[in-house]
C-alpha positions as MATLAB code, in Angstrom:
seq = 'MLTHALLLVLGLALLTGGGEMLVRGASALATSLGVSPLVVGLTVVAFGTSAPALAVNVAAAVDGKGDISFGNIVGSSIANIGLIVGATALVRPLAVHRTVILREIPMMLLAAAATLVLCLDGLLDGRADAFTRLDGVVLLLFFAVFLYYTVNDALRQRGGPRKEDEQRGRPTPVRDVLLIAIGLGGLIAGGKLTVDAAVELARAVGVSEVVIGLTVVAIGTSLPELVTAIIASARGQADLALGNVTGSNIFNLLFVLGITATIQPIDIPPSGHIDLLVMAALTVTVLPLSINPHRRMGRPAGIVL';
ca = [
      64.706  173.128   99.819;
      61.508  171.774  101.416;
      59.990  172.208   97.828;
      63.048  170.664   95.984;
      62.480  167.536   98.171;
      58.740  167.983   97.623;
      59.188  167.676   93.803;
      61.861  164.922   93.859;
      59.132  162.894   95.597;
      57.091  163.662   93.057;
      59.838  162.995   89.826;
      60.413  159.349   91.850;
      56.591  158.664   91.424;
      56.390  159.476   88.145;
      59.480  157.077   87.148;
      57.466  154.725   89.383;
      54.642  154.788   87.123;
      56.206  155.137   83.947;
      58.350  152.207   84.585;
      55.269  149.761   85.632;
      53.307  151.093   82.217;
      56.320  151.230   79.582;
      57.403  147.577   80.704;
      53.597  146.015   80.254;
      53.619  148.072   77.102;
      56.643  147.012   75.641;
      56.483  143.329   76.431;
      52.786  143.194   75.461;
      54.763  144.993   71.739;
      57.080  141.884   71.845;
      54.562  139.018   71.783;
      52.808  141.379   68.965;
      55.271  141.523   66.557;
      56.591  138.100   67.389;
      59.983  139.383   68.446;
      61.711  138.653   71.523;
      61.419  140.631   74.639;
      65.594  141.353   74.340;
      65.519  142.979   70.935;
      62.775  145.556   72.073;
      64.633  146.061   75.491;
      67.753  146.489   73.136;
      65.930  149.616   70.719;
      62.505  150.684   72.351;
      63.118  150.830   76.099;
      66.883  151.507   76.286;
      66.173  154.845   73.477;
      62.918  155.355   75.606;
      64.903  155.600   79.243;
      67.572  156.985   77.619;
      66.145  159.919   76.617;
      66.695  161.800   79.823;
      69.883  161.500   79.377;
      70.048  163.392   76.051;
      67.872  165.296   77.060;
      69.810  166.795   79.647;
      73.183  166.520   77.848;
      72.246  168.350   74.762;
      70.869  171.113   76.909;
      74.629  170.837   78.890;
      76.233  170.835   75.060;
      74.508  174.256   74.143;
      74.831  175.930   77.617;
      79.206  175.007   77.563;
      78.470  172.701   80.380;
      81.206  169.846   79.441;
      81.597  168.924   82.944;
      77.853  167.597   83.405;
      78.023  166.152   79.949;
      81.242  164.181   80.672;
      79.955  163.287   84.185;
      76.353  162.089   83.277;
      77.406  159.718   79.956;
      80.719  157.927   82.156;
      78.752  158.488   85.258;
      75.003  156.711   83.760;
      77.221  153.901   82.136;
      79.390  153.011   85.133;
      75.271  153.260   87.384;
      73.755  151.235   84.584;
      76.112  148.728   84.835;
      77.100  148.467   88.481;
      73.655  149.911   90.096;
      71.238  148.439   87.586;
      72.489  145.440   86.405;
      73.280  144.667   90.386;
      70.004  145.407   91.461;
      68.168  143.145   88.877;
      70.224  140.227   89.465;
      69.831  140.469   93.630;
      66.188  141.256   92.686;
      66.337  137.655   90.641;
      68.725  135.535   88.802;
      68.872  137.373   84.947;
      68.592  134.915   82.050;
      71.836  135.619   79.511;
      71.463  134.286   76.394;
      73.894  133.053   73.642;
      73.138  136.566   71.611;
      74.140  139.030   74.645;
      77.161  137.020   75.245;
      78.334  137.345   71.040;
      76.937  140.450   70.302;
      75.496  142.592   72.510;
      77.934  142.969   75.508;
      80.775  142.321   72.874;
      79.191  145.988   71.581;
      79.453  147.442   75.033;
      83.066  146.643   75.726;
      83.502  148.405   71.837;
      81.688  150.925   72.227;
      83.997  151.400   76.381;
      86.899  150.892   74.643;
      85.819  153.523   71.437;
      85.201  156.484   74.310;
      88.584  155.038   75.483;
      90.793  155.901   72.888;
      88.767  158.705   71.430;
      89.638  160.545   74.405;
      93.028  160.247   73.766;
      94.298  163.180   72.225;
      97.434  164.187   73.919;
      98.906  160.881   73.164;
      98.525  161.883   69.200;
      98.896  164.739   68.672;
      99.391  166.598   71.943;
      96.733  168.442   72.272;
      94.203  168.815   75.698;
      92.647  165.443   75.576;
      88.541  165.894   74.434;
      85.764  164.790   72.650;
      85.839  166.333   69.264;
      83.455  166.908   66.618;
      85.515  163.788   64.817;
      85.088  161.758   67.801;
      80.774  162.627   67.550;
      80.675  161.080   64.351;
      82.750  158.211   64.635;
      80.966  157.386   67.936;
      77.554  157.988   65.757;
      78.731  155.426   62.566;
      79.201  152.595   65.545;
      75.763  153.178   67.082;
      74.181  153.025   62.912;
      76.087  149.573   62.857;
      74.200  148.222   66.471;
      71.571  149.644   64.942;
      71.255  147.691   61.818;
      72.628  144.943   62.889;
      69.627  144.773   65.934;
      66.582  145.268   63.675;
      68.271  143.065   61.238;
      67.434  140.108   63.951;
      64.580  141.990   65.121;
      62.909  141.290   61.215;
      64.894  138.110   61.099;
      62.465  137.040   64.690;
      59.454  138.173   63.742;
      56.235  135.746   63.169;
      53.716  135.757   61.691;
      50.304  137.849   60.887;
      47.858  136.894   64.976;
      44.495  137.290   63.979;
      43.648  134.699   66.426;
      45.364  136.615   68.941;
      43.591  139.607   67.937;
      39.993  137.641   67.636;
      40.722  136.150   71.481;
      40.821  140.327   72.505;
      44.473  140.859   72.545;
      45.687  143.845   73.054;
      46.154  145.216   69.580;
      49.907  146.638   68.716;
      48.344  150.495   68.691;
      47.836  150.155   72.391;
      51.301  148.196   73.082;
      52.587  151.358   71.594;
      50.054  153.540   73.209;
      51.069  152.041   76.784;
      54.830  152.477   75.545;
      54.398  156.235   75.091;
      53.073  157.480   78.189;
      55.582  154.936   79.718;
      57.614  157.237   78.624;
      56.217  160.648   79.086;
      56.207  159.504   82.709;
      59.949  158.612   83.207;
      60.874  161.077   80.909;
      58.852  163.940   83.376;
      60.010  161.986   86.188;
      63.664  161.721   85.682;
      63.525  165.460   84.779;
      61.901  167.058   87.830;
      63.831  164.213   90.181;
      67.203  165.425   88.252;
      66.447  169.229   88.311;
      65.682  168.915   92.151;
      68.209  166.708   93.391;
      70.589  169.462   91.174;
      69.385  171.862   93.805;
      69.357  170.323   96.499;
      72.847  169.721   96.161;
      73.947  172.684   94.674;
      72.815  174.500   97.731;
      75.655  172.156  100.091;
      77.995  173.188   97.681;
      78.553  170.156   95.166;
      81.047  170.483   92.942;
      79.062  170.495   88.789;
      81.530  167.468   87.825;
      80.922  165.776   90.941;
      77.102  166.543   90.144;
      77.503  164.773   86.727;
      78.690  161.739   87.386;
      76.476  161.610   90.756;
      73.512  163.499   91.168;
      72.924  164.165   87.688;
      74.062  160.037   85.974;
      72.089  158.072   88.473;
      69.005  160.617   88.080;
      69.180  160.285   84.423;
      69.621  156.599   84.744;
      66.640  155.235   87.257;
      64.447  155.095   84.133;
      66.662  152.097   83.268;
      67.107  151.777   87.165;
      63.440  150.840   87.729;
      62.590  149.711   84.066;
      64.407  146.668   84.752;
      63.799  145.778   88.454;
      60.022  146.572   87.245;
      60.858  143.651   84.225;
      62.652  141.256   86.640;
      60.549  140.891   89.270;
      57.720  140.782   85.910;
      59.847  137.689   84.620;
      60.768  139.855   81.603;
      64.795  139.011   82.633;
      64.909  139.745   78.686;
      63.763  142.972   78.376;
      65.559  143.962   81.666;
      69.204  142.379   80.552;
      68.302  144.340   76.934;
      67.304  147.453   78.211;
      70.475  147.662   80.433;
      72.937  146.962   78.037;
      71.088  148.569   74.837;
      71.112  152.227   77.397;
      74.946  151.989   77.579;
      75.150  151.326   74.082;
      73.247  154.382   73.826;
      75.208  156.069   75.901;
      78.583  155.612   75.200;
      78.062  156.188   71.122;
      74.624  157.778   70.418;
      74.187  160.395   73.572;
      78.095  161.191   73.384;
      78.378  161.597   69.914;
      75.448  163.405   69.387;
      76.899  165.841   72.839;
      80.536  165.374   70.827;
      79.069  166.817   67.248;
      76.977  170.151   68.979;
      80.040  170.721   71.440;
      83.145  169.176   71.697;
      83.840  167.971   75.690;
      87.218  168.563   77.205;
      88.419  165.912   79.557;
      87.910  167.058   82.507;
      89.960  166.587   85.175;
      90.651  162.909   86.623;
      88.007  162.107   84.014;
      90.448  159.844   82.555;
      90.317  157.708   86.181;
      86.467  157.736   85.891;
      86.418  156.370   82.381;
      88.714  153.377   83.161;
      86.160  152.583   85.659;
      84.032  152.600   83.273;
      85.301  150.349   81.318;
      86.451  147.532   84.195;
      83.096  147.510   85.092;
      81.790  147.162   81.004;
      84.608  144.454   81.486;
      83.489  141.726   84.174;
      79.942  142.246   82.690;
      81.268  139.280   80.185;
      82.899  136.737   83.265;
      79.488  136.736   84.857;
      77.895  136.131   82.588;
      79.391  133.329   81.298;
      78.940  130.279   82.957;
      77.057  127.176   82.485;
      73.993  127.973   83.560;
      74.203  131.256   81.445;
      72.279  133.077   84.568;
      73.630  135.770   86.215;
      72.855  135.345   89.751;
      72.741  137.391   93.002;
      76.512  136.090   93.486;
      77.405  138.835   90.328;
      74.565  140.902   91.354;
      76.574  141.911   95.157;
      79.492  142.176   93.051;
      78.428  144.348   90.865;
];
């Protein structure tokens, strides 16, 4: 028990250090490439901070632990919105760009809606509700569409060469990418240590696998997003913070769930539909909280989430 507690502390330390390096590298890379921090947050940072969830889910799918997979994906999506956006808005009000309202949040809503519809096999043909391999392929196709538009947007925004900046001694993109890679390494290692230790502690007190997936594993694999978003917000990189959260939810529901279901179909556990409805309700709540004359998600919105 003491060993797992010490590993938990070590994992949290790696998460904090990795998150700090990732935010520094990602914000510098955005400047180097001439694209907005939002785009970097939606792609590089979101994919990197979703890596622990992907690793946990693939391992769970191979081992046939569908309850862990389901709980991790749905619980992480709930944690991303309720915990991470809420906590980040409490640290510093988040500026919500027009692009986020018109594209990223609707895409996140589409991902949540597709997840809800695809699990309702019982209404269509009387089978037990599950995410099948075909459902996984459909989700991956939706993800490809999201990635196409995001990369296209990044290419349109990209500025010209930055020779003057390099002459002033600014870090080159290679150094920025190296910083991101080291930060991601810290996040992934810290996330794994934290989740493994927390799961063992939960099992020691007799918690079921579904509950572990929805709580300990879900929040544990969301810790990279939480740490990254709070550090980004505190450093004034609100674009990076919001892009990380919306991008991570899209990655979770379309890419991670798509990959996992393609490897091994995931049965919907008892009360799983309620978990999915809670996730969808939280996702819908983000839109009205984002649409206001100031286009800011302030502390009251953070408290609500």
